Residue frames as a rotation matrix with the C-alpha (Angstrom) as fourth column:
UNK 1
0.433 -0.568 0.700 -140.37
-0.189 0.702 0.687 108.93
-0.881 -0.430 0.196 -259.38
UNK 2
-0.202 -0.613 -0.764 -137.67
-0.931 -0.121 0.344 108.08
-0.303 0.781 -0.546 -261.92
UNK 3
0.886 0.463 0.006 -137.93
-0.425 0.817 -0.389 105.07
-0.185 0.342 0.921 -264.21
UNK 4
-0.043 -0.932 0.360 -135.21
-0.535 0.326 0.779 102.44
-0.844 -0.160 -0.513 -264.34
UNK 5
0.300 0.074 -0.951 -134.15
-0.916 0.302 -0.265 100.82
0.268 0.950 0.158 -267.59
UNK 6
0.945 0.152 -0.289 -133.41
-0.109 0.982 0.157 97.08
0.308 -0.116 0.944 -267.76
UNK 7
0.092 -0.984 -0.151 -129.66
0.275 0.171 -0.946 97.60
0.957 0.045 0.286 -267.40
UNK 8
-0.437 -0.204 0.876 -130.12
-0.665 -0.582 -0.467 99.58
0.605 -0.787 0.119 -264.16
UNK 9
0.607 0.718 0.341 -132.58
-0.779 0.454 0.432 96.95
0.155 -0.528 0.835 -262.88
UNK 10
0.761 -0.377 -0.528 -130.09
0.212 0.913 -0.348 94.19
0.614 0.153 0.775 -263.60
UNK 11
-0.285 -0.926 0.248 -127.26
0.031 -0.268 -0.963 96.09
0.958 -0.267 0.105 -261.90
UNK 12
-0.139 0.314 0.939 -129.41
-0.929 -0.369 -0.015 96.65
0.342 -0.875 0.343 -258.78
UNK 13
0.889 0.454 -0.065 -130.29
-0.419 0.861 0.288 92.96
0.187 -0.228 0.956 -258.69
UNK 14
0.370 -0.844 -0.388 -126.57
0.350 0.513 -0.784 92.16
0.861 0.154 0.485 -258.95
UNK 15
-0.404 -0.439 0.803 -125.86
-0.541 -0.593 -0.596 94.52
0.737 -0.676 0.002 -256.04
UNK 16
0.377 0.648 0.661 -128.48
-0.924 0.216 0.315 92.65
0.061 -0.730 0.681 -253.99
UNK 17
0.915 -0.036 -0.402 -127.17
-0.034 0.985 -0.166 89.20
0.402 0.166 0.900 -255.05
UNK 18
-0.010 -0.998 -0.061 -123.53
0.171 0.058 -0.984 90.07
0.985 -0.021 0.170 -254.29
UNK 19
-0.302 -0.061 0.951 -124.47
-0.790 -0.543 -0.286 91.60
0.534 -0.838 0.116 -250.94
UNK 20
0.691 0.628 0.357 -126.48
-0.722 0.588 0.364 88.55
0.018 -0.509 0.860 -249.90
UNK 21
0.761 -0.451 -0.466 -123.80
0.195 0.845 -0.499 86.13
0.618 0.289 0.731 -251.09
UNK 22
-0.262 -0.908 0.326 -121.08
-0.079 -0.317 -0.945 88.05
0.962 -0.274 0.011 -249.27
UNK 23
-0.139 0.274 0.952 -123.12
-0.936 -0.351 -0.036 88.38
0.324 -0.896 0.305 -246.07
UNK 24
0.839 0.535 0.098 -124.26
-0.540 0.800 0.260 84.75
0.061 -0.271 0.961 -246.00
UNK 25
0.676 -0.649 -0.349 -120.83
0.388 0.717 -0.579 83.36
0.626 0.256 0.736 -246.85
UNK 26
0.908 -0.276 -0.316 -119.22
0.169 -0.449 0.877 85.82
-0.384 -0.850 -0.361 -244.40
UNK 27
0.055 -0.896 0.441 -116.55
0.993 0.094 0.068 86.63
-0.103 0.434 0.895 -246.93
UNK 28
-0.390 -0.236 -0.890 -115.16
0.333 -0.937 0.103 90.15
-0.858 -0.256 0.445 -247.30
UNK 29
0.691 0.713 0.118 -116.95
0.424 -0.268 -0.865 92.44
-0.586 0.648 -0.488 -249.74
UNK 30
-0.498 -0.863 0.089 -114.96
0.544 -0.230 0.807 93.26
-0.676 0.450 0.583 -252.84
UNK 31
-0.128 0.550 0.826 -117.87
0.968 -0.113 0.226 94.66
0.217 0.828 -0.517 -254.84
UNK 32
-0.917 -0.066 -0.394 -117.97
0.143 -0.975 -0.168 98.40
-0.373 -0.211 0.904 -255.31
UNK 33
0.074 0.997 -0.006 -121.42
0.508 -0.043 -0.860 99.84
-0.858 0.060 -0.510 -255.79
UNK 34
-0.122 -0.104 0.987 -122.07
0.987 -0.119 0.109 100.99
0.107 0.987 0.117 -259.38
UNK 35
-0.826 -0.318 -0.466 -121.38
0.426 -0.893 -0.146 104.76
-0.369 -0.319 0.873 -259.51
UNK 36
-0.804 0.562 0.193 -124.32
-0.160 -0.518 0.840 105.57
0.572 0.645 0.507 -261.81
UNK 37
0.105 0.869 -0.484 -126.69
0.475 0.384 0.792 103.95
0.873 -0.314 -0.372 -259.30
UNK 38
-0.278 -0.270 -0.922 -125.06
0.952 -0.205 -0.227 105.72
-0.127 -0.941 0.314 -256.36
UNK 39
-0.990 -0.085 0.115 -126.00
0.110 -0.968 0.227 108.99
0.092 0.237 0.967 -258.07
UNK 40
-0.270 0.962 0.047 -129.73
-0.031 -0.057 0.998 108.11
0.962 0.268 0.045 -257.81
UNK 41
-0.924 0.115 0.364 -131.42
-0.375 -0.088 -0.923 109.05
-0.074 -0.989 0.124 -254.56
UNK 42
-0.530 0.771 -0.354 -134.52
0.234 0.534 0.812 107.07
0.815 0.348 -0.464 -253.77
UNK 43
-0.044 0.634 0.772 -137.51
-0.817 -0.467 0.337 107.43
0.575 -0.616 0.539 -251.49
UNK 44
0.039 0.010 0.999 -137.03
-0.789 0.614 0.025 103.86
-0.613 -0.790 0.032 -250.34
UNK 45
-0.123 -0.086 -0.989 -136.58
-0.774 0.632 0.041 100.29
0.621 0.770 -0.144 -251.46
UNK 46
0.422 0.246 0.872 -137.49
-0.727 0.667 0.164 96.78
-0.542 -0.703 0.460 -250.33
UNK 47
-0.534 -0.541 -0.650 -135.72
-0.768 0.631 0.105 93.52
0.354 0.556 -0.753 -251.09
UNK 48
0.471 0.727 0.500 -137.94
-0.811 0.580 -0.078 90.44
-0.346 -0.369 0.863 -251.13
UNK 49
-0.694 -0.696 -0.184 -136.39
-0.720 0.665 0.199 86.98
-0.016 0.271 -0.962 -251.17
UNK 50
0.541 0.834 0.105 -138.34
-0.816 0.551 -0.174 83.95
-0.203 0.008 0.979 -252.37
UNK 51
-0.747 -0.655 0.113 -137.33
-0.613 0.745 0.263 80.30
-0.256 0.127 -0.958 -252.35
UNK 52
-0.883 0.438 0.168 -139.45
0.469 0.805 0.364 77.96
0.024 0.400 -0.916 -254.46
UNK 53
-0.347 0.763 0.545 -142.00
0.298 -0.462 0.835 80.76
0.890 0.452 -0.067 -254.76
UNK 54
0.585 0.552 -0.594 -142.37
0.713 0.000 0.701 81.13
0.387 -0.834 -0.394 -250.97
UNK 55
0.728 -0.264 0.632 -141.37
-0.363 -0.931 0.029 84.20
0.581 -0.251 -0.774 -248.99
UNK 56
0.396 -0.693 -0.603 -137.91
0.761 0.615 -0.207 83.79
0.513 -0.377 0.771 -247.45
UNK 57
-0.290 -0.447 -0.847 -137.28
0.819 -0.573 0.023 87.35
-0.495 -0.687 0.532 -246.28
UNK 58
0.195 0.329 0.924 -138.35
0.739 -0.669 0.083 90.93
0.645 0.666 -0.374 -246.92
UNK 59
0.127 -0.237 -0.963 -136.77
0.779 -0.578 0.245 94.06
-0.615 -0.781 0.111 -245.50
UNK 60
0.083 -0.124 0.989 -136.68
0.820 -0.556 -0.139 97.63
0.567 0.822 0.056 -246.74
UNK 61
-0.622 -0.272 -0.735 -136.28
0.621 -0.743 -0.250 101.27
-0.478 -0.611 0.631 -245.93
UNK 62
0.282 0.792 0.542 -138.83
0.928 -0.368 0.056 104.04
0.244 0.487 -0.839 -246.44
UNK 63
0.949 0.206 0.239 -138.43
0.183 -0.977 0.113 107.79
0.256 -0.063 -0.965 -246.76
UNK 64
0.337 -0.914 -0.227 -134.66
0.588 0.016 0.808 107.75
-0.735 -0.406 0.543 -246.91
UNK 65
0.940 -0.179 -0.289 -132.46
-0.330 -0.689 -0.646 110.19
-0.083 0.703 -0.707 -248.78
UNK 66
0.066 -0.920 0.387 -129.60
-0.332 0.345 0.878 107.84
-0.941 -0.186 -0.282 -249.60
UNK 67
-0.483 -0.291 -0.826 -128.14
-0.873 0.082 0.482 106.50
-0.073 0.953 -0.294 -252.82
UNK 68
0.513 0.815 -0.268 -130.34
-0.847 0.532 -0.005 103.77
0.138 0.230 0.963 -254.29
UNK 69
0.204 -0.497 -0.843 -127.57
-0.204 0.821 -0.533 101.17
0.958 0.281 0.066 -254.49
UNK 70
-0.810 -0.505 0.298 -126.75
-0.357 0.022 -0.934 101.66
0.465 -0.863 -0.198 -250.78
UNK 71
-0.171 0.844 0.508 -130.41
-0.951 -0.006 -0.310 101.20
-0.259 -0.536 0.804 -249.79
UNK 72
0.645 0.380 -0.663 -130.65
-0.611 0.778 -0.148 98.04
0.459 0.501 0.734 -251.92
UNK 73
-0.231 -0.818 -0.527 -127.40
-0.147 0.564 -0.812 96.64
0.962 -0.110 -0.250 -250.49
UNK 74
-0.794 -0.033 0.608 -128.47
-0.599 -0.130 -0.790 97.33
0.105 -0.991 0.083 -246.88
UNK 75
0.133 0.967 0.217 -131.95
-0.957 0.182 -0.224 95.88
-0.256 -0.178 0.950 -247.43
UNK 76
0.430 -0.042 -0.902 -130.60
-0.518 0.807 -0.284 92.79
0.740 0.589 0.326 -249.23
UNK 77
-0.649 -0.728 -0.220 -128.28
-0.170 0.421 -0.891 91.93
0.741 -0.541 -0.397 -246.35
UNK 78
-0.701 0.427 0.571 -131.02
-0.683 -0.169 -0.711 92.54
-0.207 -0.888 0.410 -243.80
UNK 79
0.363 0.876 -0.317 -133.58
-0.928 0.370 -0.041 90.46
0.081 0.309 0.948 -245.75
UNK 80
0.209 -0.366 -0.907 -131.13
-0.286 0.864 -0.415 87.54
0.935 0.346 0.076 -245.89
UNK 81
-0.528 -0.650 -0.547 -129.92
0.321 0.443 -0.837 87.66
0.786 -0.618 -0.026 -242.30
UNK 82
-0.999 -0.025 -0.021 -132.18
0.030 -0.467 -0.884 89.80
0.013 -0.884 0.467 -240.09
UNK 83
-0.261 0.965 0.008 -135.84
-0.583 -0.164 0.796 89.25
0.770 0.203 0.605 -241.01
UNK 84
-0.628 -0.059 0.776 -137.21
-0.764 0.235 -0.600 88.14
-0.147 -0.970 -0.193 -237.61
UNK 85
0.454 0.887 0.084 -139.77
-0.833 0.455 -0.315 85.85
-0.317 0.073 0.946 -239.25
UNK 86
0.910 -0.156 -0.385 -137.09
-0.130 0.772 -0.621 83.56
0.395 0.615 0.682 -240.72
UNK 87
0.549 -0.835 0.031 -133.80
0.440 0.320 0.839 81.89
-0.711 -0.447 0.543 -239.92
UNK 88
0.100 -0.589 -0.802 -130.86
-0.615 -0.670 0.416 83.51
-0.782 0.452 -0.429 -241.73
UNK 89
0.875 0.134 -0.465 -130.37
-0.477 0.401 -0.782 82.38
0.082 0.906 0.415 -245.32
UNK 90
0.439 -0.723 0.533 -127.80
0.013 0.599 0.801 79.57
-0.898 -0.345 0.272 -245.58
UNK 91
-0.407 -0.716 -0.567 -125.09
-0.631 -0.229 0.741 79.30
-0.661 0.659 -0.358 -248.22
UNK 92
-0.879 0.030 0.477 -126.69
0.271 0.853 0.447 76.17
-0.393 0.522 -0.757 -249.69
UNK 93
0.112 0.994 0.012 -129.94
0.682 -0.068 -0.728 78.10
-0.723 0.090 -0.685 -250.30
UNK 94
-0.272 -0.269 -0.924 -128.40
-0.174 -0.931 0.322 80.91
-0.946 0.248 0.207 -252.35
UNK 95
-0.986 -0.168 0.015 -128.80
-0.023 0.220 0.975 79.18
-0.167 0.961 -0.221 -255.71
UNK 96
-0.493 0.867 0.069 -132.55
0.848 0.461 0.261 78.75
0.194 0.187 -0.963 -255.07
UNK 97
-0.150 0.408 -0.901 -133.23
0.577 -0.704 -0.415 82.32
-0.803 -0.582 -0.129 -253.93
UNK 98
-0.103 0.206 0.973 -135.03
0.879 -0.438 0.186 84.67
0.465 0.875 -0.136 -256.34
UNK 99
-0.632 -0.210 -0.746 -134.52
0.591 -0.753 -0.289 88.35
-0.501 -0.623 0.600 -255.51
UNK 100
0.175 0.721 0.671 -137.28
0.880 -0.420 0.222 90.89
0.442 0.551 -0.708 -256.10
UNK 101
-0.824 -0.446 -0.348 -136.74
0.548 -0.783 -0.294 94.63
-0.141 -0.433 0.890 -255.70
UNK 102
0.407 0.894 0.188 -139.40
0.895 -0.431 0.111 97.25
0.180 0.123 -0.976 -255.04
UNK 103
-0.773 -0.630 0.068 -138.15
0.621 -0.775 -0.116 100.79
0.126 -0.048 0.991 -255.67
UNK 104
0.002 0.889 -0.457 -140.55
0.964 -0.123 -0.235 103.16
-0.265 -0.440 -0.858 -253.90
UNK 105
-0.075 0.113 0.991 -141.94
0.369 -0.920 0.132 106.58
0.926 0.376 0.027 -254.67
UNK 106
-0.923 -0.230 0.310 -142.17
-0.157 -0.509 -0.846 109.07
0.352 -0.829 0.434 -251.82
UNK 107
-0.479 0.790 -0.384 -145.03
0.874 0.470 -0.124 108.24
0.082 -0.395 -0.915 -249.43
UNK 108
-0.855 0.299 0.423 -147.89
-0.224 -0.950 0.219 110.73
0.467 0.092 0.879 -249.48
UNK 109
-0.699 0.678 0.229 -151.05
-0.228 0.093 -0.969 111.11
-0.678 -0.729 0.089 -247.38
UNK 110
-0.807 0.505 -0.307 -154.09
-0.202 0.252 0.946 109.43
0.555 0.825 -0.101 -248.93
UNK 111
-0.185 0.819 0.544 -157.70
-0.962 -0.038 -0.269 108.92
-0.200 -0.573 0.795 -247.95
UNK 112
-0.471 0.064 0.880 -159.06
-0.137 0.980 -0.145 105.40
-0.871 -0.189 -0.453 -247.59
UNK 113
0.589 0.800 0.108 -161.35
0.043 0.103 -0.994 106.03
-0.807 0.591 0.026 -250.56
UNK 114
0.605 -0.420 -0.676 -158.37
-0.786 -0.450 -0.423 106.88
-0.127 0.788 -0.603 -252.82
UNK 115
-0.266 -0.759 0.595 -156.47
-0.608 0.611 0.507 103.65
-0.748 -0.227 -0.624 -252.09
UNK 116
0.563 0.329 -0.758 -156.11
-0.802 0.440 -0.404 101.38
0.201 0.835 0.512 -255.13
UNK 117
0.473 -0.351 0.808 -155.21
-0.313 0.791 0.526 97.82
-0.824 -0.502 0.264 -254.11
UNK 118
0.524 -0.369 0.768 -152.42
0.740 0.644 -0.196 96.55
-0.422 0.670 0.610 -256.36
UNK 119
0.509 -0.350 0.787 -151.31
0.446 -0.675 -0.588 100.06
0.736 0.650 -0.187 -257.34
UNK 120
0.371 -0.311 0.875 -150.56
-0.652 -0.758 0.007 101.59
0.661 -0.573 -0.484 -253.94
UNK 121
-0.330 -0.431 -0.840 -148.39
0.586 0.605 -0.540 100.34
0.740 -0.670 0.053 -251.14
UNK 122
0.598 0.660 0.456 -149.60
0.006 -0.572 0.820 101.46
0.802 -0.487 -0.346 -247.72
UNK 123
-0.733 -0.634 -0.247 -148.12
0.332 -0.016 -0.943 102.75
0.594 -0.773 0.222 -244.50
UNK 124
0.458 0.872 0.173 -150.63
0.110 -0.249 0.962 102.86
0.882 -0.421 -0.210 -241.65
UNK 125
-0.595 -0.712 -0.372 -149.49
0.501 0.033 -0.865 104.40
0.628 -0.701 0.338 -238.37
UNK 126
0.616 0.645 0.452 -150.87
-0.065 -0.531 0.845 105.56
0.785 -0.550 -0.285 -235.06
UNK 127
0.857 -0.403 0.321 -148.56
-0.409 -0.153 0.900 106.62
-0.313 -0.903 -0.296 -232.27
UNK 128
-0.134 -0.990 0.048 -145.50
-0.832 0.139 0.537 104.38
-0.538 0.032 -0.842 -232.32
UNK 129
-0.054 0.186 0.981 -147.22
0.223 0.960 -0.170 101.58
-0.973 0.209 -0.094 -234.24
UNK 130
0.026 -0.006 -1.000 -146.65
-0.871 -0.491 -0.020 101.31
-0.490 0.871 -0.018 -237.96
UNK 131
0.115 0.043 0.992 -147.40
0.274 0.959 -0.073 98.72
-0.955 0.281 0.098 -240.63
UNK 132
-0.200 -0.263 -0.944 -146.20
-0.819 -0.483 0.308 98.63
-0.537 0.835 -0.119 -244.22
UNK 133
0.181 0.201 0.963 -147.43
0.360 0.897 -0.255 96.48
-0.915 0.393 0.090 -247.09
UNK 134
-0.789 -0.540 -0.295 -146.05
-0.128 -0.325 0.937 96.65
-0.602 0.776 0.188 -250.63
UNK 135
-0.184 0.771 -0.610 -148.45
-0.935 -0.329 -0.134 97.07
-0.304 0.546 0.781 -253.59
UNK 136
-0.417 -0.041 -0.908 -147.86
-0.631 0.732 0.257 93.53
0.654 0.681 -0.331 -254.84
UNK 137
-0.986 0.082 0.147 -149.10
-0.067 0.610 -0.790 92.03
-0.154 -0.788 -0.596 -251.55
UNK 138
-0.195 0.976 -0.096 -152.70
-0.557 -0.190 -0.808 93.02
-0.807 -0.104 0.581 -252.36
UNK 139
0.130 0.195 -0.972 -152.37
-0.976 0.195 -0.091 91.51
0.172 0.961 0.216 -255.83
UNK 140
-0.727 -0.525 -0.443 -150.78
-0.452 0.851 -0.267 88.27
0.517 0.006 -0.856 -254.59
UNK 141
-0.924 0.382 0.031 -153.57
0.180 0.503 -0.846 87.74
-0.338 -0.775 -0.533 -252.04
UNK 142
-0.572 0.716 0.399 -156.35
0.515 -0.065 0.855 89.11
0.638 0.695 -0.331 -254.29
UNK 143
-0.359 0.398 -0.844 -157.33
0.807 -0.321 -0.495 91.68
-0.468 -0.859 -0.206 -251.68
UNK 144
0.324 0.525 0.787 -159.62
0.729 -0.669 0.145 94.57
0.603 0.527 -0.599 -252.44
UNK 145
-0.137 -0.378 0.915 -159.17
-0.100 -0.914 -0.393 98.07
0.985 -0.146 0.088 -251.03
UNK 146
0.556 0.436 0.708 -160.85
-0.694 -0.224 0.684 97.45
0.457 -0.872 0.178 -247.65
UNK 147
0.959 -0.231 -0.164 -159.08
0.279 0.875 0.396 94.17
0.052 -0.425 0.904 -246.96
UNK 148
0.136 -0.956 0.260 -155.74
0.646 -0.113 -0.755 95.78
0.751 0.271 0.603 -247.90
UNK 149
-0.003 -0.060 0.998 -156.38
-0.495 -0.867 -0.054 98.61
0.869 -0.495 -0.028 -245.42
UNK 150
0.847 0.404 0.345 -157.36
-0.497 0.374 0.783 96.09
0.187 -0.835 0.518 -242.73
UNK 151
0.788 -0.580 -0.206 -154.32
0.577 0.813 -0.082 93.89
0.215 -0.054 0.975 -243.26
UNK 152
-0.087 -0.822 0.563 -151.99
0.288 -0.561 -0.776 96.90
0.954 0.095 0.286 -243.12
UNK 153
0.304 0.280 0.911 -153.58
-0.755 -0.512 0.409 97.85
0.581 -0.812 0.056 -239.78
UNK 154
0.998 0.056 -0.001 -153.03
-0.046 0.839 0.542 94.29
0.031 -0.541 0.841 -238.52
UNK 155
0.379 -0.925 0.022 -149.38
0.667 0.257 -0.699 94.49
0.641 0.280 0.715 -239.65
UNK 156
-0.189 -0.403 0.895 -149.10
-0.247 -0.863 -0.441 97.64
0.950 -0.304 0.063 -237.50
UNK 157
-0.806 -0.053 -0.590 -150.47
0.495 0.485 -0.721 95.77
0.324 -0.873 -0.364 -234.49
UNK 158
-0.807 0.590 0.033 -153.69
-0.562 -0.749 -0.352 97.81
-0.183 -0.302 0.935 -234.60
UNK 159
-0.139 0.859 0.492 -157.32
0.042 0.502 -0.864 96.78
-0.989 -0.100 -0.106 -234.79
UNK 160
-0.409 0.002 0.912 -158.52
0.835 0.403 0.374 95.80
-0.367 0.915 -0.167 -238.27
UNK 161
0.438 0.694 0.572 -160.68
0.848 -0.529 -0.008 98.91
0.297 0.488 -0.821 -238.53
UNK 162
0.079 -0.488 -0.869 -158.05
0.704 -0.590 0.396 101.32
-0.706 -0.643 0.297 -237.15
UNK 163
-0.760 -0.376 0.530 -157.89
0.650 -0.465 0.602 102.98
0.020 0.801 0.598 -240.57
UNK 164
0.115 0.891 0.439 -161.31
0.682 -0.392 0.617 104.55
0.722 0.228 -0.653 -239.78
UNK 165
0.475 -0.024 -0.880 -159.91
0.811 -0.376 0.448 106.31
-0.342 -0.926 -0.159 -236.67
UNK 166
0.941 -0.081 0.328 -159.01
0.096 -0.867 -0.489 109.98
0.324 0.492 -0.808 -237.35
UNK 167
0.635 -0.746 0.200 -155.84
-0.575 -0.284 0.767 109.47
-0.515 -0.603 -0.609 -235.26
UNK 168
0.252 -0.513 0.821 -154.57
0.455 0.811 0.367 106.87
-0.854 0.281 0.437 -237.73
UNK 169
0.104 -0.323 -0.941 -152.41
-0.701 -0.695 0.161 108.16
-0.706 0.642 -0.298 -240.57
UNK 170
0.554 0.072 0.829 -152.56
0.467 0.797 -0.382 106.51
-0.689 0.599 0.408 -243.98
UNK 171
0.027 -0.609 -0.793 -149.75
-0.694 -0.582 0.424 107.09
-0.720 0.538 -0.439 -246.46
UNK 172
0.816 0.227 0.532 -149.47
0.206 0.745 -0.635 105.56
-0.540 0.628 0.560 -249.93
UNK 173
-0.152 -0.854 -0.498 -146.62
-0.636 -0.301 0.710 104.99
-0.756 0.424 -0.498 -252.34
UNK 174
0.915 0.273 -0.298 -146.12
-0.403 0.557 -0.726 103.29
-0.032 0.784 0.620 -255.68
UNK 175
0.167 -0.891 0.422 -143.26
-0.373 0.339 0.864 100.98
-0.913 -0.302 -0.275 -256.61
UNK 176
0.298 -0.251 -0.921 -141.28
-0.881 0.299 -0.366 99.76
0.368 0.921 -0.132 -259.57
UNK 177
0.374 -0.080 0.924 -141.16
-0.571 0.765 0.297 96.02
-0.730 -0.639 0.240 -258.91
UNK 178
0.553 -0.263 -0.791 -138.83
-0.680 0.407 -0.610 93.64
0.482 0.875 0.046 -260.73
UNK 179
0.680 -0.273 0.681 -137.09
-0.386 0.656 0.648 90.36
-0.624 -0.703 0.341 -260.00
UNK 180
-0.453 -0.892 -0.006 -134.16
-0.580 0.289 0.761 88.29
-0.677 0.348 -0.649 -261.19
UNK 181
-0.452 0.308 0.837 -136.50
0.494 0.868 -0.052 85.70
-0.743 0.390 -0.544 -262.71
UNK 182
0.672 0.731 -0.115 -138.42
0.358 -0.457 -0.815 88.43
-0.648 0.507 -0.568 -264.59
UNK 183
0.400 -0.605 -0.688 -135.27
-0.720 -0.672 0.173 90.08
-0.567 0.426 -0.705 -265.95
UNK 184
-0.645 -0.672 0.363 -133.79
-0.333 0.675 0.658 86.73
-0.687 0.304 -0.660 -267.00
UNK 185
-0.027 0.733 0.679 -137.08
0.636 0.537 -0.554 85.74
-0.771 0.417 -0.481 -268.66
UNK 186
0.807 0.320 -0.496 -137.02
-0.082 -0.771 -0.632 89.02
-0.584 0.551 -0.596 -270.63
UNK 187
-0.089 -0.924 -0.372 -133.42
-0.798 -0.157 0.581 88.43
-0.596 0.349 -0.723 -271.69
UNK 188
-0.629 -0.126 0.767 -134.27
0.146 0.950 0.276 84.89
-0.763 0.285 -0.580 -272.85
UNK 189
0.397 0.877 0.270 -137.27
0.542 0.014 -0.840 86.17
-0.741 0.480 -0.470 -274.84
UNK 190
0.791 -0.121 -0.600 -135.08
-0.419 -0.822 -0.386 88.72
-0.446 0.557 -0.700 -276.63
UNK 191
-0.224 -0.928 0.298 -132.25
-0.333 0.360 0.871 86.28
-0.916 0.095 -0.390 -277.37
UNK 192
-0.032 0.184 -0.982 -131.93
-0.999 -0.031 0.027 85.49
-0.026 0.982 0.185 -281.08
UNK 193
0.548 0.258 0.796 -132.95
-0.270 0.955 -0.123 82.00
-0.791 -0.147 0.593 -282.11
UNK 194
-0.532 -0.812 -0.240 -130.81
-0.573 0.136 0.808 79.90
-0.624 0.568 -0.537 -284.42
């Protein structure tokens, strides 16, 4: 997986912010996607929205072969307006929304014993059922490997121990995770003092 520098991270966050603002305000989009980011193909990306530290929406795409900026723009709009767990984001909420991006590596098969909670994101599937949890979810909830596997099974609508069934497929990915608040904090830390 490629590594993004701070400028690329900031530009992707701006793509997400503009997309959400445009979608929520229902105004026409005037923002062109940055060409250097359209040249990057990604394995997937998720956009997570938080308001006052609480989840407000999270949508992404996995195993896509599309330009990174397009995946971020699509996921940002969907996280703001189409996450079935939440009402659509309102215009008056935009100022309070912190955007976090997770840029994914390609998912690969993994054994349950190889899973590292906090490092790997998981995709657990059996038949038409599939559950996905990002790496940071295990860290945020302080889950170990087994609990992370169980919770991903639950997200798929499977039994908690479905990961032990040979018919269940486990895939893992890693992610570069960064947010507006993190990037702004880094900029403030590097700003010269008077």
